[in-house]
C-alpha positions in Angstrom: 6.2 -143.9 -62.0 5.5 -140.0 -61.6 7.2 -140.3 -58.2 10.6 -141.7 -60.3 9.8 -139.1 -63.1 10.3 -136.5 -60.8 12.9 -137.5 -58.9 15.1 -138.2 -61.4 14.2 -134.7 -63.1 14.5 -132.3 -59.8 17.8 -134.6 -59.6 19.0 -133.5 -63.6 18.1 -129.9 -62.0 20.7 -130.0 -59.0 23.3 -131.5 -60.2 24.9 -128.0 -61.7 25.7 -125.1 -59.2 25.2 -122.5 -62.1 22.0 -122.7 -63.9 22.1 -123.2 -67.2 19.3 -124.1 -69.6 18.7 -127.0 -71.2 18.8 -126.6 -75.5 16.5 -129.7 -75.4 14.6 -130.2 -72.3 13.0 -133.7 -71.3 10.1 -133.9 -71.7 9.0 -130.7 -73.8 6.7 -128.9 -72.5 3.8 -130.5 -74.5 5.0 -133.5 -73.5 5.3 -132.5 -70.1 1.7 -131.3 -70.0 0.2 -134.0 -71.8 1.5 -136.6 -69.0 0.0 -134.3 -66.3 -3.3 -134.5 -68.4 -3.1 -138.4 -68.8 -2.0 -139.1 -65.2 -4.2 -136.9 -63.1 -7.2 -138.4 -65.2 -6.1 -142.0 -64.7 -5.5 -140.8 -60.3 -9.5 -139.8 -60.8 -10.1 -142.8 -62.3 -8.4 -144.8 -59.7 -9.9 -142.9 -56.9 -13.3 -143.3 -58.2 -13.0 -147.4 -58.7 -11.7 -147.7 -55.0 -14.6 -145.1 -53.8 -17.3 -147.3 -55.7 -16.0 -150.3 -54.9 -16.0 -149.7 -51.2 -19.2 -149.1 -51.3 -20.5 -152.4 -52.9 -18.3 -154.4 -50.9 -21.3 -155.2 -48.6 -24.5 -155.4 -51.2 -22.4 -156.4 -54.1 -18.8 -158.3 -53.1 -18.1 -159.9 -56.6 -18.9 -156.6 -58.4 -16.3 -154.8 -55.7 -13.9 -156.8 -56.6 -14.0 -156.3 -60.5 -13.7 -152.8 -60.0 -10.7 -152.8 -57.9 -9.3 -155.1 -60.7 -10.3 -152.0 -62.7 -8.3 -149.9 -61.0 -5.2 -152.1 -60.4 -4.9 -152.1 -64.2 -3.7 -148.3 -63.8 -1.2 -149.2 -61.2 2.2 -151.0 -61.9 2.9 -154.1 -60.7 3.2 -153.3 -56.8 7.1 -154.4 -55.2 6.2 -158.0 -53.2 7.5 -156.2 -49.8 4.6 -153.8 -50.1 2.1 -156.3 -50.9 3.6 -158.1 -47.7 3.6 -155.2 -45.5 -0.4 -154.5 -46.4 -1.4 -157.8 -46.2 0.2 -157.8 -42.6 -1.8 -154.4 -41.8 -4.8 -156.1 -42.5 -4.7 -159.2 -40.1 -4.2 -157.0 -37.6 -6.9 -154.8 -38.4 -5.7 -152.1 -36.1 -7.4 -148.8 -36.3 -4.6 -146.9 -35.1 -2.1 -148.8 -38.1 -4.8 -147.9 -40.5 -4.7 -143.9 -39.7 -1.3 -143.8 -40.1 -0.8 -145.3 -43.2 -3.6 -142.9 -44.6 -2.0 -139.9 -43.1 1.5 -141.1 -44.8 -0.5 -141.6 -48.1 -2.1 -137.9 -47.9 1.5 -136.3 -46.9 3.2 -138.2 -49.7 -0.1 -137.4 -52.3 0.7 -133.6 -51.3 4.1 -133.7 -51.6 3.9 -135.3 -55.0 1.7 -132.5 -56.1 4.1 -129.7 -54.5 6.8 -131.3 -57.0 5.0 -131.6 -59.5 4.6 -127.7 -59.2 8.2 -127.4 -58.8 8.8 -129.4 -62.1 6.4 -127.1 -64.2 8.2 -123.6 -62.8 11.6 -125.4 -63.7 10.1 -126.3 -67.3 8.2 -123.3 -67.7 11.7 -121.6 -67.3 13.9 -123.6 -69.3 11.4 -123.1 -71.6 11.6 -118.8 -71.0 15.4 -119.4 -71.3 15.7 -120.8 -74.4 13.4 -118.5 -76.1 15.9 -116.2 -75.0 18.9 -117.5 -76.2 16.9 -118.2 -79.5 16.4 -114.4 -79.5 20.2 -113.4 -78.6 21.7 -115.2 -81.4 18.7 -113.7 -84.0 19.8 -110.3 -82.5 23.8 -111.3 -83.3 22.8 -112.8 -86.8 21.0 -109.1 -87.4 23.8 -107.3 -86.4 26.6 -109.5 -88.3 24.5 -108.9 -91.4 23.8 -105.1 -91.0 27.7 -104.6 -90.3 28.7 -107.1 -93.4 26.1 -104.7 -95.3 27.7 -101.0 -93.7 31.2 -102.4 -94.9 29.8 -103.4 -98.2 28.1 -99.9 -98.9 31.1 -98.1 -97.1 33.3 -100.2 -100.5 30.7 -98.8 -102.9 31.0 -95.3 -101.9 34.5 -95.6 -102.1 34.6 -97.3 -105.6 31.9 -94.8 -107.0 33.8 -91.4 -105.8 36.8 -93.4 -107.8 34.6 -93.4 -110.5 33.4 -89.9 -110.3 36.9 -88.9 -109.6 38.2 -90.9 -113.3 34.8 -89.4 -115.1 35.7 -86.2 -114.0 39.6 -85.9 -115.3 38.1 -87.9 -118.6 36.0 -84.5 -119.0 39.0 -82.7 -118.5 41.7 -84.6 -120.6 39.9 -87.4 -121.9 40.2 -85.9 -125.8 44.1 -86.7 -125.2 43.2 -90.2 -125.3 40.3 -90.4 -127.6 37.5 -90.1 -125.3 34.7 -87.1 -126.0 32.9 -85.5 -123.1 29.8 -87.9 -123.7 31.0 -90.5 -123.1 33.0 -89.0 -119.7 29.7 -88.1 -118.8 28.5 -91.7 -118.9 31.7 -92.6 -117.2 30.6 -90.2 -114.6 26.9 -91.0 -114.3 28.4 -94.9 -113.4 30.0 -93.6 -110.5 26.9 -92.0 -109.3 25.2 -94.8 -109.5 27.5 -97.1 -107.8 27.6 -94.5 -105.2 23.6 -95.0 -104.6 24.0 -98.6 -104.6 23.8 -98.8 -100.8 20.3 -97.4 -100.9 19.1 -99.8 -103.2 20.4 -103.2 -101.7 17.5 -103.4 -99.5 15.7 -102.3 -102.8 13.3 -104.9 -105.4 15.0 -102.3 -108.2 18.4 -103.3 -106.9 18.8 -106.0 -109.9 18.0 -103.8 -112.4 20.2 -101.6 -111.4 23.2 -103.6 -111.1 22.5 -104.9 -114.6 22.2 -101.4 -116.4 25.4 -100.0 -114.3 27.3 -103.5 -115.9 25.6 -102.6 -118.8 26.4 -99.1 -119.3 30.3 -99.6 -118.5 29.9 -102.9 -120.8 29.2 -100.1 -123.8 31.6 -97.8 -122.7 34.4 -100.2 -122.5 33.5 -101.4 -126.1 33.4 -98.5 -127.8 36.5 -97.3 -126.6 38.1 -100.4 -127.8 36.4 -100.5 -131.3 37.3 -96.6 -131.4 40.9 -97.4 -131.0 41.1 -100.8 -133.4 38.8 -99.1 -136.0 41.0 -95.6 -136.1 43.0 -94.7 -139.1 46.8 -93.9 -138.4 47.9 -90.5 -139.3 49.9 -90.3 -142.4 52.4 -87.9 -142.1 53.2 -85.9 -145.4 56.1 -86.6 -147.4 59.7 -85.4 -147.3 60.6 -83.7 -151.1 64.2 -84.6 -151.9 65.7 -81.4 -153.5 68.3 -82.4 -155.3 71.6 -79.9 -156.2 70.7 -79.8 -159.4 67.3 -78.5 -158.9 68.8 -75.5 -156.8 69.0 -72.3 -158.7 72.4 -71.5 -159.6 
């Protein structure tokens, strides 16, 4: 089972010529570590059971057989051809053949450990690549957000400059349209407040500044409209009609 998992993982890693990080590596880093730890414990239990069973065969063959059953419970069902090969090796009882099988077993175990180490290294690299990609996305998002703030700040600065210009004109010529210098000064203050908005965007007082500015503008507009609506029309003096009889002769 462990060899099959390693083969699938390594095969998946070598399919692409250009290494690209897997956004959701399978299994995940924690799952891989958990699997490796459980597999190591299972290997240790199997090895311990086989060692103890071999020691107990001469004195307690029944107990040794049961302990081998315990070891077998940790393993998948064997392939029939592998069972036949083991039975043939036992029937021959050839020392050289046993030694060759042991050497192959040790070689396979070493190869498994090597492959497992490569898989863990690939897993760590994929995790690092994913973290770097996430950081790049965060950096791009922050850059876009900063660009949006800069654009809004520029627009507010232009609007504030326009309001200041209007306020200055009202100070000079506002009396022609019924706007006093006090009201013109309020318009100038609104322009100053608008220009200063970019510096208070990230401040906790930003909503208050916006609210006060809008309130002042609304009050100013209301005052102007009220004065226009309540202003009395200017009455022109009556023109006296002098008849010819009233003129001195």
